[in-house]
C-alpha positions as CSV (number, residue, x, y, z in Angstrom):
1,M,-9.8,-19.1,86.0
2,K,-9.3,-15.6,87.4
3,K,-10.7,-12.7,86.1
4,S,-7.8,-10.8,84.4
5,N,-6.7,-13.7,82.5
6,L,-10.6,-14.1,81.1
7,K,-10.3,-10.2,80.3
8,L,-7.1,-11.0,78.3
9,I,-8.8,-13.6,76.2
10,I,-11.5,-11.7,75.5
11,Y,-9.6,-8.5,74.9
12,A,-7.5,-11.1,72.1
13,I,-10.5,-12.1,70.6
14,I,-11.8,-8.7,69.5
15,F,-8.6,-7.8,68.5
16,I,-8.5,-10.7,65.8
17,L,-12.4,-10.1,64.6
18,A,-11.2,-6.7,64.4
19,L,-8.3,-7.6,62.2
20,F,-10.2,-9.8,60.3
21,S,-13.0,-7.5,59.7
22,I,-10.1,-4.7,58.4
23,F,-8.8,-7.5,56.5
24,M,-12.1,-8.6,54.4
25,A,-12.9,-5.4,54.1
26,G,-9.8,-4.9,52.1
27,I,-10.1,-7.4,50.0
28,Y,-13.5,-6.0,49.0
29,F,-12.6,-2.8,48.5
30,G,-9.8,-4.3,46.7
31,Y,-11.5,-6.9,44.2
32,S,-14.8,-3.6,43.3
33,N,-11.8,-1.4,42.6
34,R,-9.5,-3.5,40.9
35,S,-8.0,-2.9,37.5
36,Y,-10.7,-3.8,34.5
37,I,-7.6,-5.6,33.3
38,D,-7.7,-8.1,35.9
39,K,-11.4,-8.2,35.5
40,V,-11.3,-9.4,32.0
41,T,-12.4,-13.2,32.1
42,G,-12.3,-15.7,29.1
43,V,-9.5,-13.9,27.7
44,I,-5.9,-15.7,26.3
45,N,-2.9,-14.2,26.2
46,K,-3.7,-10.6,28.1
47,E,-0.1,-10.9,29.1
48,K,1.7,-7.5,29.3
49,I,4.4,-7.4,26.5
50,S,7.8,-6.3,28.4
51,D,8.5,-3.4,26.1
52,I,5.4,-1.4,25.7
53,N,4.4,1.1,28.3
54,A,0.8,1.9,28.0
55,D,-2.4,1.3,30.0
56,F,-4.4,-0.8,29.1
57,E,-7.1,0.3,31.9
58,P,-9.3,2.3,29.7
59,F,-9.3,-0.3,26.9
60,W,-10.8,-2.8,28.8
61,K,-13.1,-0.1,30.6
62,A,-14.5,0.9,27.5
63,W,-15.0,-2.1,26.2
64,K,-17.7,-3.5,28.8
65,I,-19.0,-0.2,28.7
66,L,-19.8,-0.4,24.8
67,K,-20.6,-3.9,25.4
68,E,-23.1,-3.0,28.2
69,K,-24.8,-0.3,26.2
70,S,-24.4,0.2,22.7
71,I,-27.4,-0.3,20.7
72,Y,-25.1,-1.8,18.4
73,A,-23.6,-4.6,20.8
74,K,-26.6,-7.0,19.5
75,D,-25.0,-7.1,16.1
76,I,-21.6,-8.2,17.2
77,T,-21.7,-12.0,18.0
78,E,-17.9,-12.8,18.4
79,D,-15.6,-11.1,20.8
80,Q,-12.9,-11.7,18.5
81,D,-14.1,-9.3,16.0
82,H,-13.8,-6.4,18.4
83,V,-10.2,-7.3,18.8
84,W,-9.9,-7.3,14.8
85,G,-11.7,-3.6,15.3
86,A,-9.1,-2.7,18.1
87,I,-6.0,-4.1,15.8
88,S,-7.2,-2.1,12.6
89,G,-7.1,0.6,15.3
90,L,-3.5,0.5,16.1
91,A,-2.7,0.0,12.5
92,A,-4.4,3.1,11.7
93,S,-2.7,5.1,14.8
94,Y,0.6,4.9,13.1
95,G,-0.5,7.7,10.4
96,D,0.1,5.5,7.9
97,P,-2.4,4.8,4.9
98,Y,-0.3,1.8,3.6
99,T,0.1,-0.1,7.2
100,I,-3.1,-1.5,7.9
101,F,-4.7,-5.0,9.4
102,L,-6.3,-7.3,7.1
103,P,-8.6,-9.7,9.1
104,P,-10.2,-13.1,8.1
105,E,-12.1,-11.6,4.6
106,E,-9.9,-9.3,3.4
107,N,-6.8,-11.4,4.0
108,E,-8.2,-14.0,1.7
109,V,-9.2,-11.4,-0.6
110,F,-5.3,-9.9,-0.5
111,E,-3.7,-13.5,-0.9
112,G,-6.2,-14.3,-4.4
113,D,-5.3,-11.1,-5.8
114,V,-1.7,-11.5,-6.1
115,R,-1.4,-13.9,-8.5
116,G,-4.7,-14.2,-10.0
117,S,-7.8,-12.4,-11.7
118,F,-10.4,-10.4,-9.8
119,E,-14.1,-8.7,-10.2
120,G,-14.1,-4.8,-10.1
121,I,-13.2,-2.1,-12.1
122,G,-9.5,-2.4,-13.0
123,A,-7.7,1.2,-11.4
124,E,-5.2,1.0,-8.6
125,L,-5.7,3.5,-6.0
126,G,-3.2,5.1,-3.4
127,V,-3.2,7.8,-1.0
128,K,-1.7,11.4,-2.1
129,D,-2.1,14.7,-0.5
130,K,-4.3,12.9,2.1
131,F,-6.7,12.2,-1.2
132,L,-7.8,8.4,-1.8
133,T,-6.2,8.9,-5.9
134,I,-6.2,6.5,-8.9
135,I,-2.7,5.7,-9.4
136,S,-3.8,4.4,-12.5
137,P,-6.5,2.8,-14.5
138,I,-5.5,-0.5,-15.9
139,K,-5.6,-1.2,-19.8
140,N,-8.9,-2.5,-21.5
141,T,-10.5,-2.2,-18.4
142,P,-13.7,-0.8,-17.3
143,A,-12.0,2.5,-15.6
144,E,-10.5,2.9,-18.2
145,K,-13.3,2.7,-20.6
146,A,-15.7,4.8,-18.5
147,G,-13.0,7.8,-18.7
148,L,-10.9,7.8,-15.3
149,K,-7.5,9.0,-15.3
150,S,-4.2,9.0,-13.2
151,G,-4.2,11.7,-10.9
152,D,-8.1,11.9,-10.2
153,K,-9.5,12.4,-6.6
154,I,-12.0,10.0,-5.4
155,I,-14.0,11.9,-3.4
156,G,-16.9,9.6,-3.0
157,I,-18.0,6.0,-3.4
158,D,-21.9,5.5,-3.9
159,N,-22.1,8.8,-2.3
160,Q,-20.0,7.5,0.8
161,N,-17.7,9.8,1.8
162,T,-13.9,9.1,1.4
163,T,-12.1,11.2,3.9
164,D,-9.9,9.4,6.1
165,I,-10.5,6.4,3.7
166,T,-7.4,3.5,3.2
167,S,-6.6,2.4,-0.3
168,D,-7.6,-0.9,0.8
169,D,-11.1,0.2,2.5
170,A,-11.9,2.0,-0.5
171,V,-10.9,-1.5,-2.6
172,K,-13.4,-3.2,-0.6
173,L,-16.2,-0.8,-1.3
174,I,-15.5,-0.2,-5.4
175,R,-15.1,-4.1,-5.9
176,G,-17.9,-6.4,-7.0
177,P,-19.7,-8.8,-9.2
178,K,-19.2,-8.7,-12.8
179,G,-22.2,-6.6,-14.4
180,T,-22.9,-4.6,-11.4
181,S,-21.8,-0.7,-11.3
182,V,-20.3,1.6,-8.8
183,K,-20.8,5.4,-8.8
184,L,-17.4,7.8,-7.8
185,T,-17.5,11.1,-7.4
186,I,-14.4,12.8,-9.1
187,L,-12.3,15.9,-8.4
188,R,-10.1,15.6,-11.4
189,L,-7.2,18.1,-11.6
190,G,-7.2,21.5,-13.2
191,E,-11.4,21.2,-12.4
192,K,-13.3,23.3,-9.5
193,T,-16.4,21.0,-9.9
194,T,-16.4,17.1,-8.9
195,R,-18.0,14.7,-11.6
196,E,-19.8,11.5,-11.2
197,I,-18.9,8.4,-13.2
198,L,-20.5,5.2,-13.0
199,V,-18.4,2.6,-13.9
200,T,-19.9,-1.3,-14.7
201,R,-17.7,-3.9,-13.2
202,D,-16.1,-6.7,-15.1
203,K,-14.1,-9.4,-14.4
204,I,-10.2,-8.2,-14.3
205,E,-7.3,-9.3,-16.0
206,I,-4.0,-7.9,-15.5
207,P,-1.6,-7.3,-18.6
208,V,1.9,-7.3,-18.5
209,I,3.9,-6.5,-21.8
210,E,2.9,-5.7,-25.1
211,T,5.7,-5.3,-27.9
212,E,5.8,-3.3,-30.9
213,N,8.7,-3.1,-33.7
214,R,7.9,0.2,-35.2
215,E,8.8,0.9,-38.7
216,D,11.0,3.7,-38.1
217,G,13.4,1.1,-36.5
218,I,12.3,1.8,-32.7
219,F,11.3,-0.9,-30.9
220,V,8.5,-0.5,-27.8
221,I,7.7,-2.6,-24.7
222,K,4.8,-1.2,-23.3
223,F,5.3,-2.6,-19.5
224,Y,1.8,-2.6,-17.7
225,S,2.8,-4.2,-14.3
226,F,5.7,-5.8,-12.2
227,S,4.2,-8.8,-11.7
228,E,5.3,-12.0,-10.3
229,N,5.4,-13.2,-14.1
230,S,7.5,-10.1,-15.6
231,I,10.7,-11.1,-15.2
232,K,10.5,-14.1,-17.8
233,L,8.1,-12.0,-20.2
234,F,10.5,-8.8,-20.2
235,K,13.6,-11.1,-20.9
236,Q,11.6,-12.4,-23.7
237,A,10.6,-9.0,-24.9
238,L,14.4,-8.1,-24.7
239,L,15.0,-11.3,-26.7
240,D,12.7,-9.5,-29.6
241,F,14.3,-6.5,-29.2
242,A,17.7,-8.0,-29.6
243,E,16.5,-9.8,-33.0
244,A,14.8,-6.5,-34.3
245,E,18.4,-5.3,-35.0
246,T,17.9,-1.9,-33.9
247,N,19.8,0.2,-30.8
248,K,16.7,2.4,-30.1
249,L,14.4,1.3,-27.5
250,I,11.2,3.0,-26.0
251,I,9.9,1.5,-22.5
252,D,6.7,2.4,-21.3
253,L,6.6,3.0,-18.3
254,R,2.6,5.4,-18.1
255,G,0.3,4.0,-15.7
256,N,1.9,1.4,-14.6
257,P,1.6,1.1,-10.6
258,G,4.2,-1.0,-9.9
259,G,4.2,-4.5,-7.5
260,Y,7.0,-6.5,-7.1
261,L,10.4,-5.2,-5.7
262,E,12.4,-8.3,-6.9
263,A,11.0,-7.6,-10.7
264,A,12.0,-4.1,-10.7
265,T,15.5,-4.7,-9.6
266,R,16.1,-7.9,-11.8
267,I,14.6,-5.8,-15.0
268,A,16.9,-2.9,-14.1
269,S,19.9,-5.4,-13.4
270,W,20.2,-6.0,-17.2
271,F,21.1,-2.7,-18.3
272,I,22.9,-1.2,-14.7
273,D,26.6,-2.8,-14.3
274,E,27.1,-5.6,-11.8
275,G,27.4,-4.4,-8.1
276,E,26.0,-0.6,-9.0
277,I,23.3,0.7,-7.0
278,I,19.7,0.3,-8.3
279,L,17.7,1.1,-5.1
280,K,18.8,2.6,-1.5
281,E,16.1,1.4,1.2
282,D,15.8,3.6,4.0
283,T,14.6,1.5,7.3
284,M,12.8,3.1,10.7
285,N,15.7,3.2,11.8
286,G,16.7,6.5,10.1
287,D,20.9,5.5,10.2
288,K,20.3,1.6,8.5
289,V,20.1,2.0,4.6
290,K,20.4,-1.2,2.5
291,D,21.6,-0.9,-0.9
292,Y,20.0,-3.2,-3.6
293,R,22.7,-3.6,-6.3
294,S,23.0,-5.0,-9.7
295,T,23.2,-8.7,-9.7
296,G,23.9,-8.5,-13.6
297,P,24.3,-9.1,-16.2
298,R,24.4,-6.1,-18.4
299,L,22.6,-7.0,-21.7
300,F,23.5,-3.6,-23.4
301,N,26.2,-1.4,-23.7
302,E,26.6,2.4,-24.5
303,N,25.4,1.7,-27.8
304,L,21.7,1.1,-26.8
305,K,19.7,4.6,-27.5
306,L,16.7,4.1,-24.6
307,V,13.7,6.5,-23.6
308,V,11.6,5.5,-20.3
309,L,7.9,7.2,-20.4
310,V,6.5,8.1,-17.3
311,D,3.7,9.8,-16.0
312,E,1.4,10.1,-12.7
313,G,0.4,6.8,-13.4
314,S,3.8,5.2,-12.9
315,A,4.5,4.0,-9.0
316,S,6.4,2.0,-6.9
317,A,8.5,-0.6,-8.9
318,S,8.3,1.7,-11.9
319,E,9.5,4.6,-10.0
320,I,12.2,2.4,-9.1
321,F,13.2,1.5,-12.3
322,A,13.1,5.1,-13.8
323,G,15.0,5.9,-10.8
324,A,17.8,3.5,-11.6
325,I,18.5,4.3,-15.2
326,K,17.8,8.3,-14.4
327,S,21.1,8.0,-11.6
328,H,23.1,6.1,-13.9
329,K,22.2,8.2,-17.3
330,I,21.6,4.9,-19.1
331,G,18.6,6.5,-20.8
332,T,16.5,9.4,-20.9
333,L,13.3,9.9,-18.7
334,I,10.4,11.8,-20.7
335,G,6.7,12.9,-19.9
336,E,5.5,13.5,-16.5
337,K,6.8,13.3,-12.6
338,T,5.6,10.2,-11.1
339,F,3.2,9.0,-8.4
340,G,5.4,9.2,-5.3
341,K,5.0,6.4,-3.8
342,G,8.1,4.9,-2.6
343,S,7.4,2.6,0.4
344,V,8.3,-0.7,1.4
345,Q,5.2,-2.9,2.5
346,E,6.0,-6.2,4.7
347,L,3.1,-9.0,4.8
348,V,3.4,-10.2,8.2
349,E,1.2,-13.2,9.3
350,L,-0.8,-12.7,12.7
351,T,-2.8,-15.8,12.8
352,D,-3.6,-18.5,10.1
353,E,-6.4,-16.2,9.0
354,T,-5.0,-12.8,9.4
355,S,-2.5,-10.5,8.7
356,L,-0.7,-7.0,9.2
357,K,0.6,-4.9,6.0
358,I,3.5,-2.7,7.1
359,T,5.0,0.1,5.8
360,V,8.5,-1.0,6.7
361,A,11.2,1.2,4.5
362,N,11.1,4.0,2.3
363,W,12.6,4.1,-0.8
364,L,16.0,6.0,-2.6
365,T,17.0,6.5,-5.9
366,P,20.7,5.8,-6.1
367,D,21.2,9.6,-5.9
368,G,19.6,9.1,-2.4
369,V,16.4,11.2,-4.1
370,S,13.2,10.1,-1.1
371,I,10.8,8.2,-3.9
372,S,7.7,8.9,-1.8
373,E,8.3,12.6,-1.2
374,E,9.5,14.1,-4.1
375,G,8.7,11.0,-7.1
376,I,10.9,11.0,-10.4
377,T,11.1,13.9,-12.3
378,P,11.7,13.2,-16.1
379,D,14.7,14.7,-17.9
380,I,11.9,16.6,-20.5
381,E,8.8,17.3,-19.2
382,I,6.1,17.3,-21.5
383,E,2.0,16.5,-20.8
384,I,-0.6,15.3,-22.3
385,T,-3.8,17.7,-22.7
386,A,-7.3,17.4,-22.7
387,Q,-7.3,18.5,-26.3
388,D,-4.6,15.9,-27.3
389,E,-6.7,13.2,-25.6
390,K,-9.8,14.6,-27.6
391,N,-7.9,14.8,-30.8
392,D,-6.4,11.3,-30.1
393,K,-2.7,12.4,-29.8
394,D,0.4,11.3,-27.9
395,P,2.5,14.3,-27.5
396,Q,5.2,12.0,-25.3
397,M,5.3,9.1,-27.9
398,D,5.5,11.4,-30.5
399,L,8.9,13.2,-28.6
400,A,10.4,10.1,-27.7
401,T,10.3,9.0,-31.0
402,S,11.6,12.1,-32.5
403,F,14.5,12.3,-29.5
404,L,15.8,8.9,-30.6
405,S,15.5,9.2,-34.2
406,S,18.0,12.3,-34.1
407,M,20.7,10.5,-32.5
């Protein structure tokens, strides 16, 4: 072999080895500096969703660092718990206190609450003006007996600050076995200092309806909750009213925190002409408004003399009903401005054991008034003062009965 050919072969081998070294170095540096999402192992379904534009590398990097460095990492035995926490944070990032993630344990509790009884203090909670607030204490429950009132702001739960807490997280802290106690730090409207109220938990049975055929010829339906069986019970109450041979009716929605949308629209349909709007639903798109219309049949004509009592404890479905009655001038609203919880939550199943509760729309009255932003203002406003309560007086009911008696 000629020396010139040998040199060419040697140069070729050196060149190939150099290229191979560069290639291997590129693989090494590329692997060591690859995206954290590419390093993740043991994870299923990590593909990117096509219509979400976000860099997940900081998330995976943060997870890795926390797992390696956090002193509390040893307390979490299941990586899936981190996923539940991440989803909770994602839901909270939307800034809506009613959009929440329900991990397995909370989801099971929520599903049980929809129909059955539970153990706790018996108070409906919400977030108003960024404060955890009592919408309404339920009748004959520890909350009512302890003196809690609609509009009370809960500043602390067993000395734990409630700043930025969701109503669902607060419920988890407040509930507990019958016979145990929880201490609530309360700031009441008109007061400058907080007070501490100790409430002993009990089994809570949610009432629905009570009726009274008064001697003055006025029939009263005290309506506590738009629950699963309230349509049937309210229909029976109306039959009792029809048999009372009077045209004067008071529907007392004070302290009624709401419930099922279907119950509100169905019951309102018995007072409003078929086809008329009961409720407008403003969706996330803003330009799509869904109308809920009366399905009838309207059971009462213009001879019905109706008063609906409302207060700050009237919320959600109560506000739908009251707003429809007011908009269509079917009756007169008396009392105080309602709570202002006019939003639609949809429960979406994520897995067999978890769910997302998402605010998907806001409610408007037939006149276009936003229930969430404004609440429902009564036609005649009158409050119950602390002195009235001390003297066991109810000026709202007194005004309602005198109003109807004069008609």
